[in-house]
C-alpha positions in Angstrom: 0.0 0.0 0.0 1.1 3.6 -0.7 -0.2 6.6 1.2 -1.2 9.7 -0.7 1.0 12.7 0.0 -2.0 15.0 -0.1 -4.7 13.3 1.9 -2.9 10.3 3.4 -5.4 7.8 1.9 -4.0 4.2 1.4 -3.8 3.2 -2.2 -2.6 0.1 -4.0 1.0 0.1 -5.0 0.0 -0.3 -8.7 -2.2 2.8 -8.7 -1.0 6.0 -10.3 -3.6 8.3 -8.7 -5.1 8.5 -5.3 -8.6 6.9 -5.2 -9.8 9.7 -2.8 -8.4 13.0 -4.1 -7.1 12.1 -7.6 -3.6 13.4 -7.0 -0.7 11.6 -8.5 1.0 9.1 -6.3 4.4 9.6 -8.0 6.8 10.5 -5.2 9.0 12.6 -7.6 6.2 15.1 -8.3 5.9 18.3 -6.3 3.7 18.3 -3.2 1.9 21.5 -4.3 -0.6 20.4 -7.0 -3.4 22.8 -6.2 -2.9 25.5 -8.9 -3.7 24.7 -12.5 -1.2 27.4 -13.5 1.7 25.6 -11.8 0.9 22.2 -13.3 0.3 21.2 -16.9 -2.1 18.4 -16.2 -4.8 19.1 -13.6 -6.4 15.9 -12.2 -9.4 15.3 -9.8 -11.3 12.2 -8.7 -14.8 12.0 -10.2 -17.7 9.7 -10.8 -19.1 10.0 -14.3 -21.4 8.5 -16.9 -21.7 8.7 -20.6 -25.0 8.7 -22.5 -26.2 9.1 -26.0 -28.7 11.9 -26.8 -32.2 10.5 -27.5 -31.7 7.4 -25.5 -33.8 6.8 -22.4 -31.8 7.1 -19.2 -33.1 5.6 -15.9 -31.0 8.2 -14.0 -29.9 5.8 -11.3 -26.5 6.0 -9.6 -25.5 2.5 -10.6 -24.5 3.8 -14.1 -21.8 6.1 -12.7 -18.2 5.0 -13.1 -15.4 6.0 -10.8 -12.4 7.7 -12.4 -9.8 10.4 -12.6 -10.5 13.5 -14.8 -7.3 15.0 -16.2 -6.9 18.1 -18.4 -4.1 18.0 -20.9 -3.1 20.6 -23.4 -5.2 19.2 -26.3 -7.7 16.9 -24.6 -9.6 15.7 -21.6 -8.4 12.4 -20.4 -10.7 10.1 -18.3 -9.0 7.3 -16.4 -11.8 4.8 -15.7 -11.5 2.8 -12.4 -13.5 -0.1 -11.1 -15.9 1.1 -8.4 -14.8 -1.2 -5.5 -11.1 -2.0 -6.1 -10.0 1.0 -8.1 -8.6 -1.2 -10.9 -7.9 0.4 -14.2 -10.8 0.0 -16.7 -9.3 1.9 -19.6 -8.8 5.5 -20.7 -11.1 7.8 -22.7 -9.6 10.8 -24.6 -11.9 13.7 -25.5 -10.3 16.3 -27.8 -11.4 19.9 -27.1 -12.1 20.6 -30.8 -14.7 17.7 -30.7 -16.6 19.2 -27.8 -19.7 21.1 -28.9 -20.7 22.5 -25.5 -19.9 22.3 -21.8 -22.1 23.2 -18.8 -21.5 23.5 -15.1 -24.1 22.6 -12.4 -23.3 23.8 -8.9 -25.4 21.1 -7.3 -28.4 21.8 -5.0 -29.2 20.4 -1.7 -27.6 16.9 -1.7 -26.5 16.8 -5.3 -22.8 17.1 -6.1 -21.5 19.8 -8.5 -21.1 18.5 -12.0 -19.7 19.3 -15.4 -21.6 18.1 -18.5 -19.5 17.8 -21.7 -21.4 17.4 -25.0 -20.1 16.0 -28.2 -22.1 15.5 -31.4 -23.1 11.9 -30.4 -22.3 11.5 -26.7 -22.8 13.4 -23.4 -20.5 13.0 -20.4 -21.4 14.0 -16.9 -18.6 14.3 -14.3 -19.5 14.9 -10.7 -17.2 15.5 -7.7 -17.0 17.1 -4.3 -13.6 18.5 -5.2 -13.6 22.3 -4.8 -11.5 22.6 -8.1 -14.4 21.3 -10.3 -15.5 24.9 -11.1 -11.9 25.7 -12.0 -11.7 22.7 -14.2 -14.9 23.9 -16.0 -13.4 27.3 -16.6 -10.2 25.7 -18.0 -12.3 23.4 -20.3 -14.3 26.4 -21.6 -11.1 28.3 -22.3 -9.5 25.3 -24.1 -12.7 24.8 -26.2 -12.7 28.5 -27.2 -9.0 28.3 -28.1 -9.5 25.1 -30.2 -12.5 26.5 -32.0 -10.7 29.8 -32.8 -7.7 27.8 -34.2 -10.0 25.7 -36.4 -11.8 28.8 -37.7 -8.4 30.3 -38.7 -7.6 27.1 -40.7 -10.0 27.9 -43.5 -7.9 28.0 -46.7 -8.4 30.6 -49.4 -9.3 27.9 -51.8 -12.2 26.8 -49.6 -13.4 30.3 -49.3 -13.1 30.7 -53.1 -15.1 27.5 -53.6 -17.9 28.9 -51.3 -17.8 32.2 -53.2 -18.2 30.4 -56.5 -21.2 28.6 -55.2 -22.7 31.9 -54.2 -22.0 33.3 -57.6 -23.7 30.3 -59.3 -26.8 30.9 -57.1 -26.8 34.6 -58.1 -26.1 35.9 -54.6 -22.8 37.4 -55.7 -22.2 39.2 -59.0 -19.3 38.4 -61.4 -17.5 41.6 -60.6 -17.7 40.9 -56.8 -16.5 37.4 -57.4 -13.5 38.5 -59.5 -12.6 41.2 -56.9 -12.7 38.7 -54.0 -10.9 36.1 -56.0 -7.9 38.5 -56.6 -7.9 39.4 -52.9 -7.9 35.7 -51.8 -5.2 34.6 -54.2 -3.1 37.7 -53.6 -3.1 38.9 -57.2 
């Protein structure tokens, strides 16, 4: 057994992360892991579920999976753990540019705060009593905005020219406007 530096919880020697607080059990890492700015990968212990829009959900807690939520530079990484023993059940990678929306629910009465992450075909709900969950939500929103801004900038002039040609064919843009914009896009 290995004790967590942060919360002193006993963990299996084969575990990489604390089953209670989600901190790394690597003794070589710094003890201060509280600030997202000081660390590249922010991790917290969560319980989560994934569902597909349009499918009926019974909403019971038995569908939640225990895991570690980790934020990387380009993606969210979910380390799935078995509920009772904490054994590794695989890893899920969710790229920020694939996320369509993200919501934060502060939780009411007895409900835990949660983050809902929406992709085109799947929804993930992460809940935790960790105080950093709101901070994680803000970081995820920022990363999504950055990734969507980068993808918007990647539109090539040829793609824009193709769209403009379609508009010209539909009669929305005149021949003179098309030629002017074509010269501008091609740098002529």
